[in-house]
mmCIF file of the N, C-alpha and C atoms, coordinates in Angstrom:
data_MODEL
# 
_entry.id   MODEL 
# 
loop_
_atom_site.group_PDB 
_atom_site.id 
_atom_site.type_symbol 
_atom_site.label_atom_id 
_atom_site.label_alt_id 
_atom_site.label_comp_id 
_atom_site.label_asym_id 
_atom_site.label_entity_id 
_atom_site.label_seq_id 
_atom_site.pdbx_PDB_ins_code 
_atom_site.Cartn_x 
_atom_site.Cartn_y 
_atom_site.Cartn_z 
_atom_site.occupancy 
_atom_site.B_iso_or_equiv 
_atom_site.pdbx_formal_charge 
_atom_site.auth_seq_id 
_atom_site.auth_comp_id 
_atom_site.auth_asym_id 
_atom_site.auth_atom_id 
_atom_site.pdbx_PDB_model_num 
ATOM 1   N N  . MET A 1 1  ? 76.033  82.170  80.909  1.00 0.00 ? 1  MET A N  1 
ATOM 2   C CA . MET A 1 1  ? 75.776  83.163  81.932  1.00 0.00 ? 1  MET A CA 1 
ATOM 3   C C  . MET A 1 1  ? 77.114  83.548  82.568  1.00 0.00 ? 1  MET A C  1 
ATOM 4   N N  . ASP A 1 2  ? 77.681  84.672  82.129  1.00 0.00 ? 2  ASP A N  1 
ATOM 5   C CA . ASP A 1 2  ? 78.954  85.142  82.654  1.00 0.00 ? 2  ASP A CA 1 
ATOM 6   C C  . ASP A 1 2  ? 78.796  85.908  83.952  1.00 0.00 ? 2  ASP A C  1 
ATOM 7   N N  . SER A 1 3  ? 77.703  86.657  84.076  1.00 0.00 ? 3  SER A N  1 
ATOM 8   C CA . SER A 1 3  ? 77.504  87.440  85.288  1.00 0.00 ? 3  SER A CA 1 
ATOM 9   C C  . SER A 1 3  ? 76.014  87.542  85.577  1.00 0.00 ? 3  SER A C  1 
ATOM 10  N N  . LEU A 1 4  ? 75.730  87.859  86.809  1.00 0.00 ? 4  LEU A N  1 
ATOM 11  C CA . LEU A 1 4  ? 74.353  87.959  87.253  1.00 0.00 ? 4  LEU A CA 1 
ATOM 12  C C  . LEU A 1 4  ? 73.968  89.436  87.271  1.00 0.00 ? 4  LEU A C  1 
ATOM 13  N N  . THR A 1 5  ? 73.348  89.889  86.213  1.00 0.00 ? 5  THR A N  1 
ATOM 14  C CA . THR A 1 5  ? 72.967  91.288  86.085  1.00 0.00 ? 5  THR A CA 1 
ATOM 15  C C  . THR A 1 5  ? 71.559  91.500  86.643  1.00 0.00 ? 5  THR A C  1 
ATOM 16  N N  . PRO A 1 6  ? 71.207  92.732  86.998  1.00 0.00 ? 6  PRO A N  1 
ATOM 17  C CA . PRO A 1 6  ? 69.844  92.999  87.464  1.00 0.00 ? 6  PRO A CA 1 
ATOM 18  C C  . PRO A 1 6  ? 68.792  92.586  86.436  1.00 0.00 ? 6  PRO A C  1 
ATOM 19  N N  . GLU A 1 7  ? 69.103  92.782  85.171  1.00 0.00 ? 7  GLU A N  1 
ATOM 20  C CA . GLU A 1 7  ? 68.159  92.394  84.120  1.00 0.00 ? 7  GLU A CA 1 
ATOM 21  C C  . GLU A 1 7  ? 67.920  90.889  84.128  1.00 0.00 ? 7  GLU A C  1 
ATOM 22  N N  . LEU A 1 8  ? 68.971  90.117  84.300  1.00 0.00 ? 8  LEU A N  1 
ATOM 23  C CA . LEU A 1 8  ? 68.842  88.665  84.351  1.00 0.00 ? 8  LEU A CA 1 
ATOM 24  C C  . LEU A 1 8  ? 68.058  88.230  85.586  1.00 0.00 ? 8  LEU A C  1 
ATOM 25  N N  . VAL A 1 9  ? 68.305  88.873  86.709  1.00 0.00 ? 9  VAL A N  1 
ATOM 26  C CA . VAL A 1 9  ? 67.592  88.527  87.945  1.00 0.00 ? 9  VAL A CA 1 
ATOM 27  C C  . VAL A 1 9  ? 66.099  88.813  87.799  1.00 0.00 ? 9  VAL A C  1 
ATOM 28  N N  . ARG A 1 10 ? 65.748  89.898  87.117  1.00 0.00 ? 10 ARG A N  1 
ATOM 29  C CA . ARG A 1 10 ? 64.332  90.240  86.925  1.00 0.00 ? 10 ARG A CA 1 
ATOM 30  C C  . ARG A 1 10 ? 63.589  89.166  86.157  1.00 0.00 ? 10 ARG A C  1 
ATOM 31  N N  . HIS A 1 11 ? 64.289  88.460  85.279  1.00 0.00 ? 11 HIS A N  1 
ATOM 32  C CA . HIS A 1 11 ? 63.639  87.461  84.429  1.00 0.00 ? 11 HIS A CA 1 
ATOM 33  C C  . HIS A 1 11 ? 63.687  86.051  85.013  1.00 0.00 ? 11 HIS A C  1 
ATOM 34  N N  . LEU A 1 12 ? 64.225  85.885  86.195  1.00 0.00 ? 12 LEU A N  1 
ATOM 35  C CA . LEU A 1 12 ? 64.253  84.564  86.825  1.00 0.00 ? 12 LEU A CA 1 
ATOM 36  C C  . LEU A 1 12 ? 62.864  84.201  87.348  1.00 0.00 ? 12 LEU A C  1 
ATOM 37  N N  . SER A 1 13 ? 62.633  82.923  87.513  1.00 0.00 ? 13 SER A N  1 
ATOM 38  C CA . SER A 1 13 ? 61.357  82.495  88.086  1.00 0.00 ? 13 SER A CA 1 
ATOM 39  C C  . SER A 1 13 ? 61.283  82.963  89.539  1.00 0.00 ? 13 SER A C  1 
ATOM 40  N N  . ALA A 1 14 ? 60.095  83.066  90.069  1.00 0.00 ? 14 ALA A N  1 
ATOM 41  C CA . ALA A 1 14 ? 59.884  83.629  91.409  1.00 0.00 ? 14 ALA A CA 1 
ATOM 42  C C  . ALA A 1 14 ? 60.702  82.928  92.490  1.00 0.00 ? 14 ALA A C  1 
ATOM 43  N N  . PRO A 1 15 ? 60.714  81.584  92.548  1.00 0.00 ? 15 PRO A N  1 
ATOM 44  C CA . PRO A 1 15 ? 61.510  80.942  93.618  1.00 0.00 ? 15 PRO A CA 1 
ATOM 45  C C  . PRO A 1 15 ? 63.014  81.212  93.482  1.00 0.00 ? 15 PRO A C  1 
ATOM 46  N N  . VAL A 1 16 ? 63.526  81.172  92.262  1.00 0.00 ? 16 VAL A N  1 
ATOM 47  C CA . VAL A 1 16 ? 64.956  81.410  92.049  1.00 0.00 ? 16 VAL A CA 1 
ATOM 48  C C  . VAL A 1 16 ? 65.280  82.879  92.307  1.00 0.00 ? 16 VAL A C  1 
ATOM 49  N N  . HIS A 1 17 ? 64.398  83.774  91.874  1.00 0.00 ? 17 HIS A N  1 
ATOM 50  C CA . HIS A 1 17 ? 64.571  85.205  92.114  1.00 0.00 ? 17 HIS A CA 1 
ATOM 51  C C  . HIS A 1 17 ? 64.679  85.475  93.609  1.00 0.00 ? 17 HIS A C  1 
ATOM 52  N N  . SER A 1 18 ? 63.804  84.862  94.375  1.00 0.00 ? 18 SER A N  1 
ATOM 53  C CA . SER A 1 18 ? 63.805  85.049  95.828  1.00 0.00 ? 18 SER A CA 1 
ATOM 54  C C  . SER A 1 18 ? 65.108  84.552  96.447  1.00 0.00 ? 18 SER A C  1 
ATOM 55  N N  . ILE A 1 19 ? 65.585  83.425  95.987  1.00 0.00 ? 19 ILE A N  1 
ATOM 56  C CA . ILE A 1 19 ? 66.841  82.863  96.520  1.00 0.00 ? 19 ILE A CA 1 
ATOM 57  C C  . ILE A 1 19 ? 68.014  83.793  96.218  1.00 0.00 ? 19 ILE A C  1 
ATOM 58  N N  . VAL A 1 20 ? 68.077  84.310  95.002  1.00 0.00 ? 20 VAL A N  1 
ATOM 59  C CA . VAL A 1 20 ? 69.176  85.185  94.608  1.00 0.00 ? 20 VAL A CA 1 
ATOM 60  C C  . VAL A 1 20 ? 69.136  86.486  95.408  1.00 0.00 ? 20 VAL A C  1 
ATOM 61  N N  . VAL A 1 21 ? 67.960  87.095  95.523  1.00 0.00 ? 21 VAL A N  1 
ATOM 62  C CA . VAL A 1 21 ? 67.828  88.354  96.254  1.00 0.00 ? 21 VAL A CA 1 
ATOM 63  C C  . VAL A 1 21 ? 68.171  88.154  97.725  1.00 0.00 ? 21 VAL A C  1 
ATOM 64  N N  . GLU A 1 22 ? 67.704  87.080  98.323  1.00 0.00 ? 22 GLU A N  1 
ATOM 65  C CA . GLU A 1 22 ? 68.011  86.804  99.732  1.00 0.00 ? 22 GLU A CA 1 
ATOM 66  C C  . GLU A 1 22 ? 69.499  86.532  99.929  1.00 0.00 ? 22 GLU A C  1 
ATOM 67  N N  . ALA A 1 23 ? 70.132  85.875  98.971  1.00 0.00 ? 23 ALA A N  1 
ATOM 68  C CA . ALA A 1 23 ? 71.563  85.597  99.078  1.00 0.00 ? 23 ALA A CA 1 
ATOM 69  C C  . ALA A 1 23 ? 72.367  86.896  99.057  1.00 0.00 ? 23 ALA A C  1 
ATOM 70  N N  . TYR A 1 24 ? 72.012  87.798  98.150  1.00 0.00 ? 24 TYR A N  1 
ATOM 71  C CA . TYR A 1 24 ? 72.690  89.096  98.121  1.00 0.00 ? 24 TYR A CA 1 
ATOM 72  C C  . TYR A 1 24 ? 72.437  89.870  99.406  1.00 0.00 ? 24 TYR A C  1 
ATOM 73  N N  . ASN A 1 25 ? 71.213  89.837  99.881  1.00 0.00 ? 25 ASN A N  1 
ATOM 74  C CA . ASN A 1 25 ? 70.879  90.537  101.126 1.00 0.00 ? 25 ASN A CA 1 
ATOM 75  C C  . ASN A 1 25 ? 71.665  89.958  102.298 1.00 0.00 ? 25 ASN A C  1 
ATOM 76  N N  . ASP A 1 26 ? 71.714  88.642  102.392 1.00 0.00 ? 26 ASP A N  1 
ATOM 77  C CA . ASP A 1 26 ? 72.444  88.004  103.486 1.00 0.00 ? 26 ASP A CA 1 
ATOM 78  C C  . ASP A 1 26 ? 73.942  88.285  103.419 1.00 0.00 ? 26 ASP A C  1 
ATOM 79  N N  . ALA A 1 27 ? 74.469  88.490  102.230 1.00 0.00 ? 27 ALA A N  1 
ATOM 80  C CA . ALA A 1 27 ? 75.898  88.761  102.075 1.00 0.00 ? 27 ALA A CA 1 
ATOM 81  C C  . ALA A 1 27 ? 76.230  90.227  102.345 1.00 0.00 ? 27 ALA A C  1 
ATOM 82  N N  . LEU A 1 28 ? 75.348  91.139  101.954 1.00 0.00 ? 28 LEU A N  1 
ATOM 83  C CA . LEU A 1 28 ? 75.676  92.565  102.033 1.00 0.00 ? 28 LEU A CA 1 
ATOM 84  C C  . LEU A 1 28 ? 75.347  93.212  103.366 1.00 0.00 ? 28 LEU A C  1 
ATOM 85  N N  . VAL A 1 29 ? 74.359  92.735  104.082 1.00 0.00 ? 29 VAL A N  1 
ATOM 86  C CA . VAL A 1 29 ? 73.997  93.344  105.369 1.00 0.00 ? 29 VAL A CA 1 
ATOM 87  C C  . VAL A 1 29 ? 75.147  93.242  106.379 1.00 0.00 ? 29 VAL A C  1 
ATOM 88  N N  . PRO A 1 30 ? 75.757  92.077  106.579 1.00 0.00 ? 30 PRO A N  1 
ATOM 89  C CA . PRO A 1 30 ? 76.887  92.033  107.517 1.00 0.00 ? 30 PRO A CA 1 
ATOM 90  C C  . PRO A 1 30 ? 78.057  92.914  107.071 1.00 0.00 ? 30 PRO A C  1 
ATOM 91  N N  . LEU A 1 31 ? 78.284  92.984  105.778 1.00 0.00 ? 31 LEU A N  1 
ATOM 92  C CA . LEU A 1 31 ? 79.350  93.845  105.270 1.00 0.00 ? 31 LEU A CA 1 
ATOM 93  C C  . LEU A 1 31 ? 79.059  95.301  105.615 1.00 0.00 ? 31 LEU A C  1 
ATOM 94  N N  . PHE A 1 32 ? 77.832  95.737  105.410 1.00 0.00 ? 32 PHE A N  1 
ATOM 95  C CA . PHE A 1 32 ? 77.452  97.103  105.751 1.00 0.00 ? 32 PHE A CA 1 
ATOM 96  C C  . PHE A 1 32 ? 77.605  97.339  107.251 1.00 0.00 ? 32 PHE A C  1 
ATOM 97  N N  . LEU A 1 33 ? 77.249  96.358  108.068 1.00 0.00 ? 33 LEU A N  1 
ATOM 98  C CA . LEU A 1 33 ? 77.341  96.519  109.516 1.00 0.00 ? 33 LEU A CA 1 
ATOM 99  C C  . LEU A 1 33 ? 78.786  96.616  109.994 1.00 0.00 ? 33 LEU A C  1 
ATOM 100 N N  . TRP A 1 34 ? 79.730  96.102  109.234 1.00 0.00 ? 34 TRP A N  1 
ATOM 101 C CA . TRP A 1 34 ? 81.154  96.253  109.562 1.00 0.00 ? 34 TRP A CA 1 
ATOM 102 C C  . TRP A 1 34 ? 81.715  97.554  109.016 1.00 0.00 ? 34 TRP A C  1 
ATOM 103 N N  . VAL A 1 35 ? 81.279  97.946  107.831 1.00 0.00 ? 35 VAL A N  1 
ATOM 104 C CA . VAL A 1 35 ? 81.854  99.117  107.172 1.00 0.00 ? 35 VAL A CA 1 
ATOM 105 C C  . VAL A 1 35 ? 81.317  100.419 107.761 1.00 0.00 ? 35 VAL A C  1 
ATOM 106 N N  . ALA A 1 36 ? 80.053  100.477 108.115 1.00 0.00 ? 36 ALA A N  1 
ATOM 107 C CA . ALA A 1 36 ? 79.463  101.722 108.625 1.00 0.00 ? 36 ALA A CA 1 
ATOM 108 C C  . ALA A 1 36 ? 80.185  102.236 109.877 1.00 0.00 ? 36 ALA A C  1 
ATOM 109 N N  . PRO A 1 37 ? 80.429  101.416 110.893 1.00 0.00 ? 37 PRO A N  1 
ATOM 110 C CA . PRO A 1 37 ? 81.178  101.919 112.054 1.00 0.00 ? 37 PRO A CA 1 
ATOM 111 C C  . PRO A 1 37 ? 82.614  102.300 111.694 1.00 0.00 ? 37 PRO A C  1 
ATOM 112 N N  . LEU A 1 38 ? 83.218  101.566 110.779 1.00 0.00 ? 38 LEU A N  1 
ATOM 113 C CA . LEU A 1 38 ? 84.580  101.890 110.351 1.00 0.00 ? 38 LEU A CA 1 
ATOM 114 C C  . LEU A 1 38 ? 84.624  103.270 109.700 1.00 0.00 ? 38 LEU A C  1 
ATOM 115 N N  . VAL A 1 39 ? 83.649  103.585 108.888 1.00 0.00 ? 39 VAL A N  1 
ATOM 116 C CA . VAL A 1 39 ? 83.570  104.899 108.251 1.00 0.00 ? 39 VAL A CA 1 
ATOM 117 C C  . VAL A 1 39 ? 83.367  105.981 109.305 1.00 0.00 ? 39 VAL A C  1 
ATOM 118 N N  . LEU A 1 40 ? 82.524  105.716 110.273 1.00 0.00 ? 40 LEU A N  1 
ATOM 119 C CA . LEU A 1 40 ? 82.265  106.682 111.334 1.00 0.00 ? 40 LEU A CA 1 
ATOM 120 C C  . LEU A 1 40 ? 83.534  106.959 112.150 1.00 0.00 ? 40 LEU A C  1 
ATOM 121 N N  . VAL A 1 41 ? 84.242  105.917 112.545 1.00 0.00 ? 41 VAL A N  1 
ATOM 122 C CA . VAL A 1 41 ? 85.486  106.078 113.303 1.00 0.00 ? 41 VAL A CA 1 
ATOM 123 C C  . VAL A 1 41 ? 86.524  106.815 112.461 1.00 0.00 ? 41 VAL A C  1 
ATOM 124 N N  . SER A 1 42 ? 86.619  106.476 111.185 1.00 0.00 ? 42 SER A N  1 
ATOM 125 C CA . SER A 1 42 ? 87.570  107.150 110.303 1.00 0.00 ? 42 SER A CA 1 
ATOM 126 C C  . SER A 1 42 ? 87.256  108.634 110.180 1.00 0.00 ? 42 SER A C  1 
ATOM 127 N N  . ALA A 1 43 ? 85.978  108.971 110.067 1.00 0.00 ? 43 ALA A N  1 
ATOM 128 C CA . ALA A 1 43 ? 85.594  110.382 109.957 1.00 0.00 ? 43 ALA A CA 1 
ATOM 129 C C  . ALA A 1 43 ? 85.954  111.147 111.217 1.00 0.00 ? 43 ALA A C  1 
ATOM 130 N N  . VAL A 1 44 ? 85.758  110.532 112.379 1.00 0.00 ? 44 VAL A N  1 
ATOM 131 C CA . VAL A 1 44 ? 86.105  111.190 113.640 1.00 0.00 ? 44 VAL A CA 1 
ATOM 132 C C  . VAL A 1 44 ? 87.620  111.363 113.738 1.00 0.00 ? 44 VAL A C  1 
ATOM 133 N N  . LEU A 1 45 ? 88.382  110.354 113.357 1.00 0.00 ? 45 LEU A N  1 
ATOM 134 C CA . LEU A 1 45 ? 89.841  110.455 113.406 1.00 0.00 ? 45 LEU A CA 1 
ATOM 135 C C  . LEU A 1 45 ? 90.370  111.519 112.442 1.00 0.00 ? 45 LEU A C  1 
ATOM 136 N N  . LEU A 1 46 ? 89.692  111.702 111.329 1.00 0.00 ? 46 LEU A N  1 
ATOM 137 C CA . LEU A 1 46 ? 90.114  112.729 110.375 1.00 0.00 ? 46 LEU A CA 1 
ATOM 138 C C  . LEU A 1 46 ? 90.004  114.130 110.960 1.00 0.00 ? 46 LEU A C  1 
ATOM 139 N N  . LEU A 1 47 ? 89.140  114.314 111.928 1.00 0.00 ? 47 LEU A N  1 
ATOM 140 C CA . LEU A 1 47 ? 88.994  115.622 112.554 1.00 0.00 ? 47 LEU A CA 1 
ATOM 141 C C  . LEU A 1 47 ? 90.254  116.027 113.326 1.00 0.00 ? 47 LEU A C  1 
ATOM 142 N N  . PHE A 1 48 ? 91.074  115.062 113.710 1.00 0.00 ? 48 PHE A N  1 
ATOM 143 C CA . PHE A 1 48 ? 92.259  115.327 114.505 1.00 0.00 ? 48 PHE A CA 1 
ATOM 144 C C  . PHE A 1 48 ? 93.535  115.486 113.673 1.00 0.00 ? 48 PHE A C  1 
ATOM 145 N N  . ILE A 1 49 ? 93.438  115.320 112.369 1.00 0.00 ? 49 ILE A N  1 
ATOM 146 C CA . ILE A 1 49 ? 94.604  115.499 111.510 1.00 0.00 ? 49 ILE A CA 1 
ATOM 147 C C  . ILE A 1 49 ? 94.851  116.986 111.331 1.00 0.00 ? 49 ILE A C  1 
ATOM 148 N N  . GLN A 1 50 ? 96.078  117.394 111.587 1.00 0.00 ? 50 GLN A N  1 
ATOM 149 C CA . GLN A 1 50 ? 96.426  118.803 111.453 1.00 0.00 ? 50 GLN A CA 1 
ATOM 150 C C  . GLN A 1 50 ? 96.923  119.072 110.039 1.00 0.00 ? 50 GLN A C  1 
ATOM 151 N N  . GLU A 1 51 ? 96.463  120.172 109.483 1.00 0.00 ? 51 GLU A N  1 
ATOM 152 C CA . GLU A 1 51 ? 96.874  120.549 108.144 1.00 0.00 ? 51 GLU A CA 1 
ATOM 153 C C  . GLU A 1 51 ? 98.286  121.119 108.179 1.00 0.00 ? 51 GLU A C  1 
ATOM 154 N N  . LYS A 1 52 ? 99.121  120.628 107.296 1.00 0.00 ? 52 LYS A N  1 
ATOM 155 C CA . LYS A 1 52 ? 100.494 121.104 107.205 1.00 0.00 ? 52 LYS A CA 1 
ATOM 156 C C  . LYS A 1 52 ? 100.724 121.547 105.762 1.00 0.00 ? 52 LYS A C  1 
ATOM 157 N N  . PRO A 1 53 ? 101.037 122.838 105.553 1.00 0.00 ? 53 PRO A N  1 
ATOM 158 C CA . PRO A 1 53 ? 101.214 123.314 104.171 1.00 0.00 ? 53 PRO A CA 1 
ATOM 159 C C  . PRO A 1 53 ? 102.385 122.607 103.487 1.00 0.00 ? 53 PRO A C  1 
ATOM 160 N N  . LEU A 1 54 ? 102.244 122.455 102.199 1.00 0.00 ? 54 LEU A N  1 
ATOM 161 C CA . LEU A 1 54 ? 103.332 121.860 101.426 1.00 0.00 ? 54 LEU A CA 1 
ATOM 162 C C  . LEU A 1 54 ? 104.513 122.814 101.401 1.00 0.00 ? 54 LEU A C  1 
ATOM 163 N N  . SER A 1 55 ? 105.701 122.260 101.436 1.00 0.00 ? 55 SER A N  1 
ATOM 164 C CA . SER A 1 55 ? 106.889 123.134 101.385 1.00 0.00 ? 55 SER A CA 1 
ATOM 165 C C  . SER A 1 55 ? 107.099 123.623 99.958  1.00 0.00 ? 55 SER A C  1 
ATOM 166 N N  . THR A 1 56 ? 107.652 124.812 99.861  1.00 0.00 ? 56 THR A N  1 
ATOM 167 C CA . THR A 1 56 ? 107.891 125.403 98.542  1.00 0.00 ? 56 THR A CA 1 
ATOM 168 C C  . THR A 1 56 ? 109.358 125.317 98.131  1.00 0.00 ? 56 THR A C  1 
ATOM 169 N N  . THR A 1 57 ? 110.229 124.893 99.065  1.00 0.00 ? 57 THR A N  1 
ATOM 170 C CA . THR A 1 57 ? 111.660 124.756 98.762  1.00 0.00 ? 57 THR A CA 1 
ATOM 171 C C  . THR A 1 57 ? 112.107 123.345 99.151  1.00 0.00 ? 57 THR A C  1 
ATOM 172 N N  . LEU A 1 58 ? 113.193 122.967 98.577  1.00 0.00 ? 58 LEU A N  1 
ATOM 173 C CA . LEU A 1 58 ? 113.760 121.663 98.853  1.00 0.00 ? 58 LEU A CA 1 
ATOM 174 C C  . LEU A 1 58 ? 114.884 121.841 99.868  1.00 0.00 ? 58 LEU A C  1 
ATOM 175 N N  . GLU A 1 59 ? 114.729 121.319 101.049 1.00 0.00 ? 59 GLU A N  1 
ATOM 176 C CA . GLU A 1 59 ? 115.738 121.451 102.097 1.00 0.00 ? 59 GLU A CA 1 
ATOM 177 C C  . GLU A 1 59 ? 116.627 120.225 102.124 1.00 0.00 ? 59 GLU A C  1 
ATOM 178 N N  . ARG A 1 60 ? 117.955 120.460 102.063 1.00 0.00 ? 60 ARG A N  1 
ATOM 179 C CA . ARG A 1 60 ? 118.874 119.326 102.100 1.00 0.00 ? 60 ARG A CA 1 
ATOM 180 C C  . ARG A 1 60 ? 119.875 119.509 103.203 1.00 0.00 ? 60 ARG A C  1 
# 
């Protein structure tokens, strides 16, 4: 068993299936709760970035 694929999880016995699904749920929910506000703050900050056209000449 190199990796835990959805197909493999579907074929697990009910108690083991429940443990695996709950483990993934317990791991991913806190991650989502940290990432969602970060994405929201990033989107708001992006509104304040001013567009600056690329230069067409090389100034030295």
